N, C-alpha and C positions, 0 to 999 in steps of 0.2 A: 479625674477630669469631671468637672461639674457639667450639668445639663446645658448650660449656656455655651460652654466651650465645645461640647460635643456637637451642638447644633451648628456652631461656627465652622467646624472642620469637617462636617458630614459630607459636603460635596467632594472634598479631596479624598476622604476615606472611600467614597463610592468610586472615584476615578482610579485610585490605587487598586482596589479590588477588581474593577473591570479590566484594567490593563493586565493584571496578573492572570485573570481568567483568559484573556485574549492570547497571552504568551503561551499558556498551557495548551489552548486549542490549536495554536499555530504549530507548536512542537509536536503535538499528537498527529496533526494532519501531515506534517513533514515526515515524521517517523513512519506513518502508515504508507505514504507514497514511496518512501525509500524501501520499505519492506516489500511492497508489491513489485517494485522495480528489480530488486534482488531476486525475487521468485521468478520473474519473467526471464532474468538473465540465466538462471539455472535451467529453466525449460529450454531456452534457446541453445544453451551449451550442449544439452543432451541431443537436441535435434541436429545441430551442425556436426557434432561428433559422429552421428550415424551417417551423415552425408559423406564425410571424409572416409569413414570406414567402407562405405559402399563403393566409393571410387577406387579404393585400393583393391577391393574384391573384384571389381571389373577388370582391373589390370591383371589380376591373377588368372581370371578367366581366359584372357588372351594367351597366357603362357600354357595353360592346360590344353588349349586348342593346338598350339604348336607341338606339344608333347604327344598329342593324339595322332598328329601326322606321322611322327616317327614310329609310333606303335602300329600304324596301319601300313607301313611301307618298309621293305627290307633295305632300301637304299634311297634316301631322300636326295633328289638332285637340286642343284641351285635353281633351275627353272621352276621346279615344283614349289620350292620355298618362296620364290618370287610371286608366283600366282596365288599361293595360299595367303601371303601377306596382303596382296592387293584385294583379295576377297574379304579378308577381315577388316580392311581399312582401319588399321590400328590407330593412326594419328587422328582420324575423324571420330573414332569410337571413344577414345579417352584423351583429353587434352594433356599436353606435356610429354607424352610418349614419343620418343624419337624414332622408334622402330622396333622391329621384332628380329632377334638374332639367335644364332646357335653357336655356342663355343664348344669345340671338339676337344676331347681329351686324347692325347696321343704321346707316345714315348719320344724321347729326343732323337732316336734313330730315324723316325719318320718325318722329321721337320723338313728336310729338303724335298722329299717326295710330296708332302702337303703343299709346299710353296709352288712346286712345279705344276701340280694339278690345278691349283687355283689360277695360276698365270695363264694356263691354256684355256681357261673358261672366260677369258676376256679382261683380266686384271693383271697386266704385265708387270706392274710395280709392286705386286703383293709381296709382303714380307712378314714373317712371324717375329714379333718383338714384345718385350725385350728378351734378348738371349743372354742370360746370366749363367749359362752352363747348367741349367736345371735339367734333371733327369726326365721330367715330364712336363708337357705343355698343355695349357687349356686356352687355346686361342680362338678368336672369333673368325669363323669361316663363312658364315651366312649372316647378312644384316640388310634388311630391307625397310624402307626404300634406300637404295644406295646413292645418296646424295653427297654433297661436299662435306657436310658435317659428319656423316657416318663413315665416310672414307677415312677420316682421321683415326677411327677406332678399329678399322678393318685389320685383322691379324694380331690384335693386342692380346697378350697372355694376361688375363685378368687375375689369375691366381698369384701373380707376383706382387700384388698390392694388398696390404693387410685387411682393409675394410671389405674389399671385394672377396678376398679369400675366406674371411669369416662367414660371410653370407652364403658363399658357395658350399662351404663345408656343412653349414646347417641344412641347406637344400639337399645335399648328397646323403647325409646321414639320416635325415628325417623323412625324405620322400615327399615333402610338402613344399609349398611356395615359401621362399625366403625374401627378406627385404634388407638391403645393405644399410649401413650407417651413412651419414652425410659424406658425400664426395663431390669432387668437381669432375664432370664428365669430360672425356677426351673430345667429345663433340663440340665443346664450348669454343667460341672464337674470342676475339679481343673486345667484342661489343656485347652488352647486355649479358654479362656473365652471371649465371645463377647457380645456387647449390643444386646438387642432384642426388639421385639414389638409383639403385638397380634392383630389379626383382628377378629371381631365379627359380627355375624348376628343373630338377635333375631328370635326365633321360637315361634309362637302363636298357640293357640287352633284352630283346623279346618284348619291349614295351610294357613290362610288368615291374612293379616296385617289389624288390626282394624283401623277405621277412626280417632279416637281421642286418645290422649295420655293416658287418664284415662282408656280407654278400652284396650290399648296395655299393660298397667301395670297389669291389672287384668287378661288378657288372656295369659300372658307370661308363656311359658313352660320351656324355657331355651335358650341356645345360642350355635349355631354352631360356632366353633372358630378354628384358626390355630396359633400355636406358631411359630415365625419366628426368626431365627438368622440373624441379620442385616448384619454381615460381609459376610456370605455365600450368602445371598439374593442379595447383591449389588456387589459382587466381579466380577461377569460375565458381569456387565454393561459396563466394559471397552470396548470401541469401537475400532475395528481394524482400522477404518478410522482415528482415532485420538489417536495413541499410546502415543503421547507426551502431552496429556491433562490429568491432574490430577484433582480430585475433592474430596470434603469432604461434608458429609451430617450431618446437625445438627437438633436435634429435637426442634421444636418451630419456631416461626416467627421472623426471623432477629436476633436471639440470637446465636452468634458464640462462645459462651463460651465452653471451652473444656469439661466441665461436661455434655454438651448436645450432644457431638459428637457421632453420630451413626456409621459412617464409614469414613475411610480415605483411598484413593487409594494408597497413598505413605506416608510413615513416614517421608520422606525428607521434605515434606511440613511443618510439625510441627517444624522441626529443622531450616528450612530456614526462617520461619515466614513470608513467602510471599514477602520478601524483593527483589525488583528488578524484580518481576514477574508480569505478566498480570493476572488479576482476574475478574471474573464476577459472580454475584449471581442470583439465581432464586429460586422461591418458588413453592412448590407443596402442594396443599390443597387436602386432601383425608381423608374420613371417620371421619370428625370432628377434624382432627389434621393437622398440617402444618409442613412440612420439609423445611429447608432452605439449598440450595445447593450452595457451593462455588466452582466454576471451576477456576483452576489455571494453567498457562502455562508460557513459556518464550516468549521473544519478537519475536522469529522466527516462532511462531506457524502458520501453514498453508502455509508457504512459500516454494517455490521450491528452489533447490540449487542455481539457477541463481538469484532468488530474494534475497536470503540470502547474496550472494556475491556482489550484485550490489553496495551498498553504499561504501564498502571498495575498490572495483575495481575503482569506480569513483574517490575516494580520491587519490589512488596511481597514477592512470593515469593522474589525474589533476596536481599533484605535478610534475611528470616527464615532462609533457607538459609545465608547467609553467617555469621550469628551461631551457627547450629546447628553448622556446620563448625568454627568457632572453639572452641566448647565441646567438641566431639568430639576435636579435636586436643589440646586442653589435657588432657582426660581420658587420652588415649593417652600423652601425654608424661609425665604424672604417674605413670601405671601403669608405664611403661617405666623411669622413674627408680627407682620402688620395686623393680621386678624386678632392676634393675642392682645396687642396694644389697644385695638379698638374694643375688644371684649372687656378688657380691664377697665377701660374708661366707662363703658356702658354699665358694668357691674358696680362701679363706684357710684354712677348716677342712680342706678337701680336701688342700691343700698340706701342712698339719701332719700329716694322717693319712698322706699319701704318704711324707713323710719317715720316719714311724714304720714304714710298710709296707716301705720300702726296707731299713731295718735288719733287719726280720724276714726279708725275702727273702734278704738276704745270709747270714743265719744258717741258712736252710733248706738241708738237705743235697741237695735236688733241684735240677735245672736249671730255671730259671724265666725266661721272656721275656714282657714286657708290651708290648702295642701299642695304638695308638689305633684308632678305628673303621675307618680305612682300611688298617690293617695295618702302618703305620710303627712300627718298634721304638722304644719310649720308655724301656725299662729291660731290662737283661740282667744277671743275677747272675754271680758268679764261676764257679759250676759250669757254667752254660751257655756262658760265654766259653771255658772249658777244653774242653768238648765240641766246640765249633764252631771253636776256634782263632782267635777274633776278640777284639780288645779292645773295651771299651765305646765308646770314642771313634770306632771305625771303623764302628759300626753304629747307635748310638743317634741317633734323629731323622733318620736318613739312609736306611736300608735297609728294604725291605718284607719281612716274614717269608716270604712266598711264594717269594722268590728263593732261600731256603735249602732248599727242598723240590724233589726232582727233578721235571722238567717232565712226564715220562710219568705220574707218580703224580697230579699235579694234573689232567691231562687225563682220567685214568681216573675220578677222583673226580667230575669235572664230568659225565662221561657217565652215571655211576651216578645222580647227583642228578637229571639230566634225565629219565632213565628212570623214576625213582621218583615224581617230582612232575608229570611231563608238561609242565614248563616248561623251555625251553632255558636252560641255565646256562653262563656263560662260565667258562673255566679261569683263575681269578684268586683273589684273597684270599677272596672270598665263598664259594668252594668249600669252604674249610677251616672257616668259622665258621657256616654256615647251620644245621647240625644243632644246634649249641650254643645258637643263638637259640631254636630250637624246644623243645629238651629242657631247657635250662638248664645242662647239663653234657654234654660229648661226649668220647669217646675215639677216637683214630685211630692206626693203625700207619703211621708215616711214615718215609720214607727221606730223611735230611737230608744236605746236602753241606757239608763243612768247608772252611776256607780253603785247605787243601792239596789239595782235590779229593776227599778220601776220603769215602765214603758210609757213613753209620751208620744202623742201623735202631733206631728208638725208638718207644715207646708214649707218645703225647702226650695229655694231658688238657687240653681246651679249655673255658674258662669265661668268659662275658661279665662285664664289670665295670660296675656301675651306681652312680649317685650317690644321695644321700638322697631325691631327688625322682624317682627311677626313670629318670633320663636315662642312656642308654648312653654310657659313657666310653671303652670299649675292650675288650681281651681279654687273658686270662692263659693262657699256654701252659706247661705243666709236664711234664717228662719225666725 
């Protein structure tokens, strides 16, 4: 591509380069905000995971209080259990807990006696169920508050259902709080049905956890337990600090199947299927069971309004700037093109005038030497050639005029100029022409050296040469 073509396409080259830089800047800004958002998601994930774990620990604390009551009493009565539950205020203490109960372990031979005793305590319809001919029952005999929902579960043998039995066995054998897998509570009605789970803590004879599993099984009295509605229990987890963070909790380790869904903070997540959203998973191990939590948010999570707007602002401003630069370069190119044409015209005119001037100079009886702005001789007439004993081809465009003046005189002139102006002046061509630039015309008595080495004293008239536009072209030395 020649220079003319390059100049023609330069505005478009600048536009392309600017747009490319804009896209790179936009992608970098977008990547940076996305990275920051993902980091904020991870931080929020850890924070909310701890909130959920703390709530589970609070529910465990209620069970430990119930077990302590049995440890402190030889025979806990129904009235004592009721008063104890009222003092704990279990429903107010932890949302979603339906109550605090005790499931007694007893052999099948005592079933009728247990039913008779409870009926005499004010529950004439009490019945242990289901009766599948099992040798041992683990039925709910205390459950407070005894409202309509809890009456549905009163007398139920929880050991007959697999998920409940698994959690109870874990509590019995470990001596620690256990948490069941996802179930539907017996307390549920036909309205607002939610998944639920149960927490258990085994109660042993003498209120002490035996050392071995065999002893724990033989000394088991029953279980303090709490039925919990998962939706109510987890609904208040939503953190005011992260209102745009949604989450789902699944029962089990890493299994995000909808049949294991315990809770979803937004039904929109199910509809969206997480497409185009940021997500993070965490696991909570508690009471022999595991919950998998999936946190979901959009790409602007944790960003301030300025951070959200930054990528698009960079893109828009970059595009505007790119086109502005293109127009600026186009203007400069067009202006330079016009200047070049004007300069070419002036140079053509100057060359014509120079040719005429050369004829005039040759006819001038004085010795005349012309230089460029740096002092290089560009023209020397016959008279000057004769004085200096040089031919034109020996000096024209080759020699600096200062070389024809004795060095001592140049040094002296430089010293005088320095003293006069207060500015240090080098001993060079500028020493000769400085005064002419100030005055417009200067005369100096110089000692010049000829080709043969002879020194001649001459009075030199120095005059700057200017173009029509007042640009300095060089100097004329006449003697």
